[in-house]
TIMIZA-815267 format. One line per 4 residues: number of its first residue (from 0); their letters; for each residue x, y, z of C-alpha. Coordinates in Angstrom, 3 decimals, decimal comma. Layout:
NUM	A	X:Y:Z | ...
end
This chain:
0	MNKR	0,000:0,000:0,000 | 1,229:3,504:-0,861 | 1,832:5,908:2,008 | 2,966:9,493:2,342
4	IEQV	6,340:9,534:4,102 | 4,901:11,521:7,040 | 2,314:8,758:7,572 | 4,869:5,939:7,748
8	LPGE	5,380:4,462:11,218 | 8,639:2,960:12,534 | 8,636:-0,814:12,049 | 6,726:-0,879:8,762
12	ILAA	8,197:-2,943:5,918 | 8,975:-1,781:2,375 | 6,792:-3,587:-0,166 | 8,983:-2,585:-3,144
16	DLKD	12,548:-1,470:-3,867 | 12,995:2,216:-3,115 | 15,130:4,085:-5,644 | 16,225:7,684:-6,091
20	PAGR	15,358:9,715:-9,242 | 18,582:8,463:-10,880 | 17,537:4,837:-10,401 | 20,003:4,068:-7,596
24	LLFP	18,743:1,674:-4,932 | 18,155:3,372:-1,593 | 16,533:0,507:0,316 | 15,504:-2,958:-0,920
28	RGAT	12,098:-4,531:-0,642 | 11,632:-6,095:2,801 | 13,702:-3,447:4,598 | 12,374:-2,296:7,964
32	LTEN	11,679:1,427:8,104 | 13,184:2,563:11,402 | 12,822:6,090:12,769 | 16,302:6,984:11,459
36	VIEA	15,524:5,562:8,015 | 12,277:7,532:7,790 | 14,129:10,723:8,790 | 16,844:10,049:6,186
40	LTHR	14,253:9,495:3,448 | 12,488:12,707:4,417 | 15,752:14,651:4,124 | 16,312:13,104:0,691
44	GVTD	12,957:14,486:-0,433 | 11,160:11,131:-0,652 | 7,425:11,832:-0,489 | 5,813:8,383:-0,988
48	VEVE	6,754:4,771:-0,247 | 5,135:1,373:-0,741 | 4,765:-0,527:2,530 | 3,386:-3,961:3,282
52	DARK	-0,152:-4,165:4,580 | 0,330:-6,060:7,835 | -3,366:-6,361:8,499 | -4,938:-9,798:8,197
56	RLST	-8,294:-10,293:6,551 | -11,214:-10,770:8,899 | -13,914:-13,331:8,259 | -17,469:-12,289:7,480
60	AQLK	-18,475:-13,296:11,010 | -15,714:-11,159:12,550 | -16,657:-8,131:10,449 | -20,271:-8,616:11,552
64	QAAE	-19,140:-8,713:15,178 | -17,164:-5,473:14,718 | -20,258:-3,809:13,230 | -22,377:-5,028:16,158
68	RARK	-19,908:-3,511:18,631 | -20,066:-0,215:16,733 | -23,867:-0,189:16,759 | -23,835:-0,922:20,485
72	FYAG	-21,552:2,092:21,018 | -24,032:4,318:19,174 | -27,161:2,784:20,738 | -29,726:5,525:21,281
76	HDVS	-28,148:7,798:18,655 | -29,708:8,437:15,258 | -26,820:7,483:12,978 | -28,983:7,749:9,864
80	LPPG	-28,402:11,515:9,781 | -25,029:12,983:8,735 | -22,407:12,618:10,026 | -23,810:9,453:11,642
84	PVLL	-23,030:6,981:8,818 | -19,391:8,113:8,735 | -19,058:7,843:12,525 | -20,562:4,346:12,534
88	GLRT	-18,221:3,275:9,749 | -15,152:4,630:11,542 | -16,155:2,903:14,770 | -16,671:-0,385:12,930
92	EAEA	-13,211:-0,019:11,385 | -11,690:0,753:14,800 | -13,317:-2,310:16,367 | -12,188:-4,476:13,442
96	LRME	-8,615:-3,254:13,895 | -8,761:-4,183:17,591 | -9,903:-7,674:16,619 | -7,076:-8,000:14,089
100	QGLS	-4,576:-7,087:16,806 | -6,088:-9,506:19,311 | -7,158:-6,679:21,654 | -10,287:-6,340:23,763
104	PLLR	-13,300:-4,310:22,547 | -12,957:-0,543:22,795 | -15,879:-0,221:25,207 | -13,921:-2,161:27,840
108	DCRG	-11,290:0,592:28,085 | -13,633:2,932:29,923 | -15,568:0,466:32,047 | -15,486:-0,353:35,727
112	PLGS	-14,176:1,347:38,883 | -10,734:0,628:40,296 | -11,106:0,077:44,022 | -13,869:1,247:46,336
116	VLSS	-16,107:4,187:45,439 | -17,448:6,697:47,969 | -21,168:7,223:48,389 | -22,682:10,579:47,435
120	KELP	-22,842:11,596:51,134 | -19,098:10,988:51,572 | -18,034:13,141:48,636 | -15,940:16,271:49,303
124	VFCL	-17,918:19,502:49,173 | -17,898:21,388:45,866 | -19,293:24,922:45,899 | -19,728:26,408:42,435
128	ESFE	-20,592:29,863:43,803 | -17,156:30,202:45,419 | -15,248:28,793:42,443 | -12,164:30,674:41,261
132	PPQL	-9,772:29,365:38,607 | -6,621:27,826:40,127 | -3,659:30,159:39,918 | -1,443:29,448:36,929
136	SAVA	2,298:29,063:37,271 | 4,385:32,229:37,095 | 5,640:31,273:33,617 | 2,104:30,722:32,318
140	QELN	0,864:34,019:33,783 | 3,749:35,979:32,264 | 3,326:34,250:28,924 | -0,408:34,982:28,745
144	LALS	0,229:38,611:29,711 | 2,924:38,980:27,041 | 0,592:37,529:24,393 | -2,380:39,704:25,397
148	VPDP	-0,939:42,964:24,011 | -1,713:43,984:20,392 | 1,905:43,609:19,227 | 3,708:40,993:21,374
152	SSST	7,481:41,190:21,702 | 9,157:38,186:20,123 | 12,213:38,443:22,382 | 10,024:38,622:25,502
156	VVEI	7,943:35,572:24,548 | 11,064:33,554:23,648 | 12,736:34,572:26,934 | 9,704:33,541:29,017
160	ISRS	9,429:30,140:27,333 | 13,190:29,534:27,514 | 13,105:30,202:31,262 | 11,500:26,758:31,687
164	PGLT	13,794:23,975:30,367 | 10,976:21,429:30,648 | 8,549:23,558:28,630 | 11,231:24,330:26,060
168	ARLL	11,986:20,631:25,567 | 8,307:19,667:25,236 | 7,579:22,506:22,833 | 10,533:21,641:20,587
172	RLVN	9,554:17,959:20,609 | 6,060:18,974:19,526 | 7,295:21,290:16,759 | 9,557:18,514:15,446
176	TPIY	6,762:15,938:15,169 | 4,956:15,136:11,879 | 2,380:17,817:12,775 | 4,567:20,344:10,988
180	GFQR	6,681:18,103:8,754 | 9,741:20,374:8,716 | 12,592:19,053:6,607 | 15,204:20,094:9,176
184	KVET	15,143:19,765:12,934 | 14,070:22,900:14,810 | 16,514:23,285:17,704 | 15,623:26,649:19,302
188	ISRA	12,475:28,450:20,390 | 13,473:31,525:18,389 | 13,735:29,373:15,255 | 10,319:27,870:15,992
192	VSIV	8,871:31,374:16,324 | 10,379:32,461:12,993 | 8,869:29,584:10,994 | 5,649:28,808:12,909
196	GLRE	4,734:32,280:14,149 | 4,986:34,163:17,434 | 1,377:33,924:18,603 | 1,111:30,314:17,435
200	VGLL	4,191:29,173:19,388 | 3,074:31,227:22,386 | -0,378:29,626:22,364 | 1,110:26,143:22,022
204	ASSL	3,401:26,800:24,983 | 0,555:28,215:27,045 | -1,703:25,236:26,289 | 1,045:22,777:27,275
208	LMVE	1,393:24,570:30,607 | -2,352:24,411:31,198 | -2,566:20,705:30,440 | 0,033:20,017:33,121
212	QFGV	-1,406:22,649:35,483 | -3,413:20,061:37,404 | -0,864:17,267:37,607 | -1,699:13,612:36,993
216	IPKS	-5,210:12,144:37,018 | -5,474:9,429:39,727 | -5,689:5,934:38,236 | -8,851:5,352:40,264
220	VIEM	-10,568:7,779:37,857 | -8,950:7,165:34,465 | -5,505:6,589:32,971 | -3,795:9,951:32,401
224	RTFL	-2,151:8,776:29,184 | -5,409:7,676:27,612 | -6,967:11,045:28,532 | -4,051:12,874:26,888
228	EHSL	-4,337:10,589:23,859 | -7,960:11,645:23,405 | -7,105:15,350:23,870 | -4,187:15,180:21,452
232	GCAL	-6,193:13,163:18,925 | -8,869:15,854:19,019 | -6,220:18,593:18,698 | -4,652:16,978:15,621
236	TCKE	-8,068:16,465:14,045 | -8,945:20,120:14,698 | -5,760:21,206:12,947 | -6,487:18,995:9,925
240	LAET	-10,087:20,232:9,698 | -8,942:23,851:9,927 | -6,390:23,335:7,154 | -8,881:21,471:4,962
244	TGLA	-11,725:23,970:5,312 | -9,794:27,212:5,863 | -12,323:28,173:8,550 | -9,738:28,803:11,293
248	EAEQ	-6,016:29,175:11,902 | -4,459:25,725:12,201 | -2,486:26,392:15,398 | -5,465:28,020:17,122
252	AFVA	-7,541:24,995:16,177 | -4,878:22,679:17,623 | -4,873:24,601:20,930 | -8,700:24,576:21,108
256	GLLH	-8,726:20,817:20,553 | -6,005:20,211:23,129 | -7,896:22,246:25,737 | -11,465:21,211:24,852
260	DVGR	-11,693:18,926:27,921 | -9,651:21,080:30,310 | -12,763:21,411:32,504 | -12,894:17,632:32,878
264	LYFF	-9,157:17,572:33,603 | -9,859:20,021:36,448 | -12,682:17,818:37,769 | -10,585:14,620:37,562
268	TSFP	-7,517:16,028:39,328 | -9,099:18,375:41,874 | -12,144:16,229:42,743 | -11,220:12,612:41,864
272	ERSR	-13,728:10,984:44,251 | -16,649:13,031:42,938 | -15,473:12,419:39,357 | -15,313:8,654:39,918
276	FCID	-18,813:8,789:41,391 | -19,999:10,677:38,280 | -18,480:8,081:35,953 | -19,998:5,182:37,849
280	SALK	-23,391:6,918:38,038 | -23,284:7,561:34,282 | -22,600:3,871:33,638 | -25,268:2,724:36,100
284	HQRP	-28,004:4,975:34,734 | -26,845:4,833:31,089 | -26,592:8,611:30,903 | -23,879:10,813:29,378
288	LLTE	-21,114:11,808:31,796 | -21,924:15,367:30,733 | -25,327:14,982:32,432 | -23,842:13,569:35,637
292	EALF	-21,329:16,415:35,845 | -24,146:18,949:35,809 | -25,883:16,995:38,607 | -22,882:16,543:40,891
296	FGVD	-20,847:19,682:40,121 | -23,640:22,058:39,165 | -21,960:22,602:35,789 | -20,619:20,339:33,032
300	HATM	-16,979:20,157:31,967 | -17,509:22,301:28,859 | -18,846:25,228:30,879 | -16,156:24,705:33,517
304	GQRL	-13,528:24,776:30,781 | -14,866:28,134:29,599 | -14,718:29,489:33,150 | -11,114:28,364:33,492
308	LDGW	-9,910:29,814:30,176 | -11,745:33,101:30,648 | -10,375:33,343:34,174 | -6,861:32,771:32,860
312	KMPE	-7,281:35,584:30,309 | -6,826:33,333:27,292 | -7,511:34,858:23,838 | -11,047:36,120:23,383
316	GLGR	-13,309:33,491:21,898 | -11,288:30,428:22,981 | -13,348:30,058:26,145 | -16,606:30,214:24,164
320	VVGS	-15,329:27,604:21,729 | -14,434:25,207:24,554 | -17,691:25,979:26,368 | -19,781:25,130:23,297
324	HHDP	-17,854:22,173:21,874 | -20,786:19,840:22,638 | -23,245:22,255:20,997 | -21,531:24,523:18,454
328	LLAP	-24,798:26,367:17,778 | -24,227:28,100:21,133 | -21,304:29,986:19,562 | -22,671:31,619:16,389
332	GLPL	-20,008:33,359:14,362 | -17,243:31,109:15,729 | -16,608:28,382:13,123 | -13,887:26,983:15,380
336	AGIV	-16,644:25,726:17,703 | -17,980:23,559:14,864 | -14,474:22,303:14,103 | -13,880:21,242:17,722
340	HMAD	-17,304:19,556:17,853 | -16,602:17,567:14,701 | -13,068:16,705:15,845 | -14,408:15,460:19,177
344	ILTH	-17,031:13,168:17,642 | -14,496:11,828:15,120 | -11,968:11,127:17,893 | -14,594:9,218:19,878
348	ATGL	-15,615:7,279:16,772 | -12,057:6,107:16,087 | -11,527:5,177:19,749 | -8,409:7,288:20,255
352	GCSG	-7,876:7,429:23,997 | -10,704:7,987:26,455 | -11,999:11,240:27,944 | -13,907:9,447:30,683
356	ECGP	-17,085:9,552:28,585 | -17,649:5,916:27,667 | -20,429:6,588:25,179 | -20,231:8,854:22,140
360	PQAH	-21,089:12,551:22,522 | -24,259:13,634:20,758 | -23,434:14,600:17,170 | -25,312:17,651:15,896
364	PEVM	-26,303:17,227:12,213 | -25,965:21,021:11,846 | -22,202:20,592:12,129 | -22,175:19,539:8,471
368	DLVP	-23,325:23,048:7,572 | -20,898:24,695:10,020 | -17,942:22,635:8,772 | -18,578:21,861:5,091
372	IRPE	-16,524:18,743:4,441 | -17,204:15,631:2,401 | -17,589:12,224:4,104 | -14,537:10,844:2,314
376	QMVD	-12,486:13,774:3,623 | -13,636:13,004:7,171 | -12,547:9,383:6,772 | -9,203:10,416:5,269
380	IATR	-8,495:12,829:8,134 | -9,457:10,268:10,787 | -7,178:7,680:9,155 | -4,213:10,070:9,045
384	IEQR	-4,632:11,034:12,695 | -4,776:7,368:13,708 | -1,501:6,723:11,892 | 0,331:9,764:13,312
388	LGAI	-0,868:9,842:16,899 | 1,500:7,226:18,296 | 4,597:9,069:17,128 | 3,305:12,448:18,339
392	MGAF	2,345:11,189:21,815 | 6,077:11,143:22,582 | 6,043:14,940:22,776 | 3,805:14,674:25,838
end
């Protein structure tokens, strides 16, 4: 099967001899494409390679079982309306892939408490009226302040980011992933600013700081890595949708996708017992976790995310986008809200990570008008994200 070089994963096998334009053999058929080999081919300007399709064919019975699992995931949802058919197809494909790899069904990844769960009367008190956003780190506060002026100083932003070696390393790892596809390695923040853009790099840095603001989610609630995988999968999908439609800046879309569940991250880390109770109650009563959050916190994670971002003085509009990502019609005039909504439902359909919500979020058919994109483009984007996510997770 033919693949773009940026879609090739380490460990894949060449299906045909790879030659340069002059006909000289670069790598023979059967060669394993390691990370170093892929990087070398990229530097040589190779754009496409033929790799072996390692997937085994499923029987008719197995394909039927994968489709049944997908329908079970979307039980109670009208998948006859767009983008329902695409979502159901992607979920069927994801379940089939799990079967090919000998893995358990996707639904299992979100199920069941770890350890004892407190009763509702034992839960720590949460008072919405007295809520104030947690104070950001000094670096994050300075960075947001520097970016809030009409004409930010490049030297100031670079100096603030460089003050944190950990942030600098994570940001450079992110910039050097296939998200950007630069031919040469970016080794400094100033270089990243010059080729990506000042506000874009600043927003990426700020979003990375916010993701780690709350620390690690306790395992009794959900695996932190699988939560980050969902957030990053949504962020990458947002970026692809923005580039495909031209409705929003790609980097802003990436940041919105990365932070779309920041309200849930706050719930999970600051109130793990109440969050675990919400998850278990949602499973018991077969209701969306979004509904349980409103019952037990007085507000759902989308609205909490908006409160956090507005309280942290993030760019105008970002809070509204995050606050309306489950219902983009609440943010008229902000096409980015539709992009995040579509990215979120696509990420759930493909089973990338887990946000704590074990069922699919409600897909609004109106999103097809807000984000005009063909079904085959949706499938293509979802497939690319699935192939790239593993390599990009290393930046986090």
